[in-house]
N, C-alpha and C positions, 0 to 999 in steps of 0.2 A: 171539474174545470176543464177548459177548453185548450186548444193550443193556436199558436199563430206564428207566422214567419217573423223573425226577429231581426231588423237591421242591426248590424254591427259596426263598431268604430275600432279600427286598428289604429293604435298609437305608439310612437316611440318617444318616450318621454325624456326630461332632462336628468332623471335619476337613472338613466341607462336602461330602464326596462322597456321590453315590448310587451305591451298590454292589449287587451280585448275588452270593450265596453259594449254592453246592450244599450241601444238607444231608446229601448222601452223603459222608462223610468231612469233616465239618464243621470238626473241629479241625485238619485238615491241609490243606485246600484254601485257595488265594489267592483274594481277592475280585476280581470283575471290576467295575471302575470305570466308571461310565457318564458321569456329568456332575456338577457342583456344583451342588445345588439351592439357590437362594437363599432360599426360604421354608420356614418350618416347616410340617408336615403337607401338603406339596406333593404327595403322591403318591397315586395310586389304582390299585389292581389289578383286573382283569377276569379272574377265575380261569378261567372257562370257556374263554375265548379266549386265555389266557395273555399278556394284554397289559398294559403298564404306562404309565399316562399321568403326566407329571410336568410342572407348571407352574412357570413363573417370573413375573416381573412383567407381561410382555408377549407370552409365547409358551407354547405346549403342545406337549410332544414325546411321541410315542406309540411304544413299544419292543414288539417281539415277543419274549418270553421263550423260551429253547430248550425243546423237547419232551424230547428224550433225548439220551444221549450213550454212546457204546461204551465198555466198560470191562471188567475181568476177570470171568469167571463168578463166581457167588455163593460158591463154595468155595475159590476163589483170592485173595480180597481180603485185604489186609493191607498193602500198600504204599501210597503216595499215589496216589490216583484222578487219572486223566487230567483236564486242564481241560475244563470243558463247553464247547459252542459258545457263541460271543459272541452276546449279544442283538442284535437287528438294530433299527435305527430306521426307523419306517415312515413317520412324519409329522413334520414341524415346522410347526405351525399358529400363524400370527400374525394374530389377528383385527384386521380394519381398523376405523378410527374414531378418534376423538380422545381417548376414555377408554380406555387401554390398561393399567390397574393391575388385574391380575386378582385377585380375591379367592378363586376356587376353581376347581378343574376336577375333573371326575369321569367314569370310564368305566363303562358298563354291563357287567354279568357276561358277556354273550356277545360284548362288544366291538363290538356294531353302533351304539352311541349315545355321543356325547361332549358332555358339557356344560362350558362355560366361561362364567364370569361376570366382569364388570367392573360398570360402573354399569348395564349391562343384560345379561340372560342370554343366551347363545347355545347353541343346540342344533345338533349335526351328526349326520348319519348316514353311518356308515362302511362302506364297500362293501368287506368282507373278500374277497367273491368275485374282485375285480379284481386284489387283491394276490396270490391264488393263480394268477392267469393265467399269470404268468411271473416267473422269478427276478429280483428287484430292482424288481418292479412295486410302485408305491406304490398304496395303496388308494384308491378314488374317495371323495371327501369332498363331501357335499351339505348345505349350510345349511338347517335346517327352519325355517320362520317361525313365531314363538310369538305368542300374543295379545298384544294392547296392554297388558294388565294384568300380565304377567309382571314381577316386581320383581327388583332387584338381589339376588343371592344370596350370602351369606357361606359358606354350606355347601350340598352337594347329595348325595342318595343315589339309587340306583336299586333297585328291587325285584329280588330274586334271579332273578326270570323276565324281567327287563328289559322289563317292560310298564308300568312305572309310575316316574316321576320325581317326587321330592320336592324342593323348593327351600326352604332356611331363609333368609328374607329379612331385609334390613336394617330392614324394617318391623316386625319381630316377628311375622310371619304365616308360616304353613306354607303352600305351594302345591303341589297335587297336578296331576300331568299325565298322563293316560293316554296310552301310546305304541303306535303301530300301524305297524309297519314296511311294511305292505302298501299304504299311502296317502301322498300327498304334502300332504294336507291339514294346516293347522295343529291340533295338539292342543287340546282343550279345556283349561279351567284351573278349578281348584276352590281358593278360597283359604279357609283354616282360621283363625280367630282365638281365641286364648285370651281369657277375659273381662278387661276391664281392671281394673287392681289399683291402686286409689287409694292403698293403703297399702304399695305396693312399697318395699322397703327399710326400713320402719319396725323390722323385727325384725333386720336385718342390719347398721345403720349406714350403709346407703348413701343418699347424698342424691339420691334419684330419685323421690320420692313425688309425681309430677305427673300420675298417671292415663293415662300413655301406654305403649306397648309397647317393649320393649327388642329390639334384634337377636338373631335365632337364630344361636347360634355352633355347636352340634353337633347331629347328627341320628342316629337308629337306627331301623331298621325290623325288625319281628319276622319270623321265618322263614316264618311262615304267613300274612303280609301283612294281619294284622287289626289291628296296633298300630304306632304311630309314637310316638317319644319326641323332644323337642325342648328344648335346653337353652340359655336366653338369657343375656344379659349381666347379669341381676340375680338370678342363681343360682336361678332357677325351671326346674324341669323339668316340662313340659306333656305330658300323654298325649292322643294322638288317636285316634279309632276310624276306621280306613280303611274299614271296611264301611260306616259311617255318613257318613264324610267329614265329621266333626264333633269339636270338643273333648269329651274325656271326662273328664278330671280333671288334678290335679298332685300331685306329691310335696310333702310337708312342705317349707317353705322350708328350705334348706341353709344352714348356718353358713359353709361354705367353698365356694367355686366348684366346680363340677363339671369335672373335668379330662377324663374319658372315660366313655362310656356304650355299652352294647351289650346286646341281648336274648339271653338264653339260648336256643340253638336248640330250636324246637319247644315252646316254652313263652312265657307272657305274662310271665315275669319279667324285669325290667330289672336289670342291673348298673350300678352307678354308682360311679365312683372319684373322690373329691374330691381337691383340691389339698392338703389336709392328711394325706393318705394313708389316709383311711377308705374302706372298701368296703361299700356298702349294696345290698340286694336289695329291689326292689320290684315288687309284683304290679300290672301294669297294668291288669288286668281288675277286681281287687277294690280297687284303690286303696289298698293298705295295705303297709307295710314287711314283710318277712319275715326273722325271725331265721334266720341260717344259720352254720353251723360256720366259724369263722375270719373272719365276715364281719357281726358284729353290728352294726358302724357306729358304735358308741358311742365307740370309741377308735381311734387310728390302728393299721394293722397293724404289729405288733412288729417284724418283719424288716426293714423299711424306715422305720421311725420316724425315724431320725436322717439319713435321705438328703434332699438338698436338691431332687433331681430330681422333678417332678411325673409322673404316669402319662400316657403319650401315647395309649395304645391298649389296648383289651380285645379279646384274642383268644380264641376258643374252640376246643377239639379236638372236631371233628365226630364223632368215634368214642367221646368221653366228654363229652357236652354239659355235665355239671355240674363240669367241670375247666375252669378259666380260666387265662389267662396275662396278668398285668399288664406292660405294656411300658414302660419309661422310656428315657432316654438311655444310662445305664450299667448298668442292672440290669433283669432280669425277674423276676417273683413268680409261681410257681404256687400256685393256692388251689384246693382241693378243696371244693366246697360242700356236699358230701353225707358228709363225713368229719370226724373229730375230730384228724386228722393236722395238724402245724404247717405253715404255708406255706412252700413251698420257695423260697429266694432263689437266683439265679444271676447272677453277674456276667457282663455281655456285652461288655464293653470300651467302646469309645467308639463305641457304635452304638446307634441308636434303632429299634426293629423296626417296620416299616410294614405288612408282610403276609406270610403264608407261603403 
């Protein structure tokens, strides 16, 4: 038999199990159960290094996902595929200190950086070379000092080239930290602030009109590293220019909280899914809403209008950037932004997609 690269689906299910499924023979294969994640949205995937970071209240685990598995040649498939190699746990990281309730953890795409944050953020450099030095060898982990002004992060995101770290802080600011793997010096920090909104909540019924900033809950970076979007606890989605390292503008105030957001690959277009099942497309450069097929945003998406679960993540097909997948706990919805076809709904059982 031959071998081939096997796409993997990482899924956090309603049965509290974190599982790994091979997409080759998806309907027939049995999931590999890794561990029960105690927190929602507690997983981060480093696609280039095929690493999975999963955090609990006081610990972060780093897993190596399998690269390939042997199976029958392409012309002889038909039976159940052999089980793929089991993922290998590389690290169990327990940050020291009194404040051990982790808000978030995120791994960079190349797997060389790991961010974990409780009352203060912690950045680690992961030495994958030491892991490859011998079977069973754990990678070397070095804590990288951060500037004193680094704030507690509710969410974090690395750029696709792993050279920039963004922190969405409890203070309502966005902090940008350029990363250089060749130096042990602390990274510089740039704090980006949206303008104070004295009327915050006035048009949504939220009793928060005190002129302060709300914590940033969700982040997204454009693939060309020009734009970042940050959704806060007051339903505001702010747009930042990463070229200028400055606030650029904001979406119109949303009537329903944003549940997920992601940039369309290769464009400044931001897809925003709200809790009430609306999908909006916003041009971050021109600062205007874009009407799109099946995503006008004025009404909930019809196929999922009656579902109670909110969207957890927006995933794009890199081969077809204008085709997106909305992932919830028990369903996924494929939406083509460039066609008049109806959105395609698929039941995915008791699983919430994390990344593919």
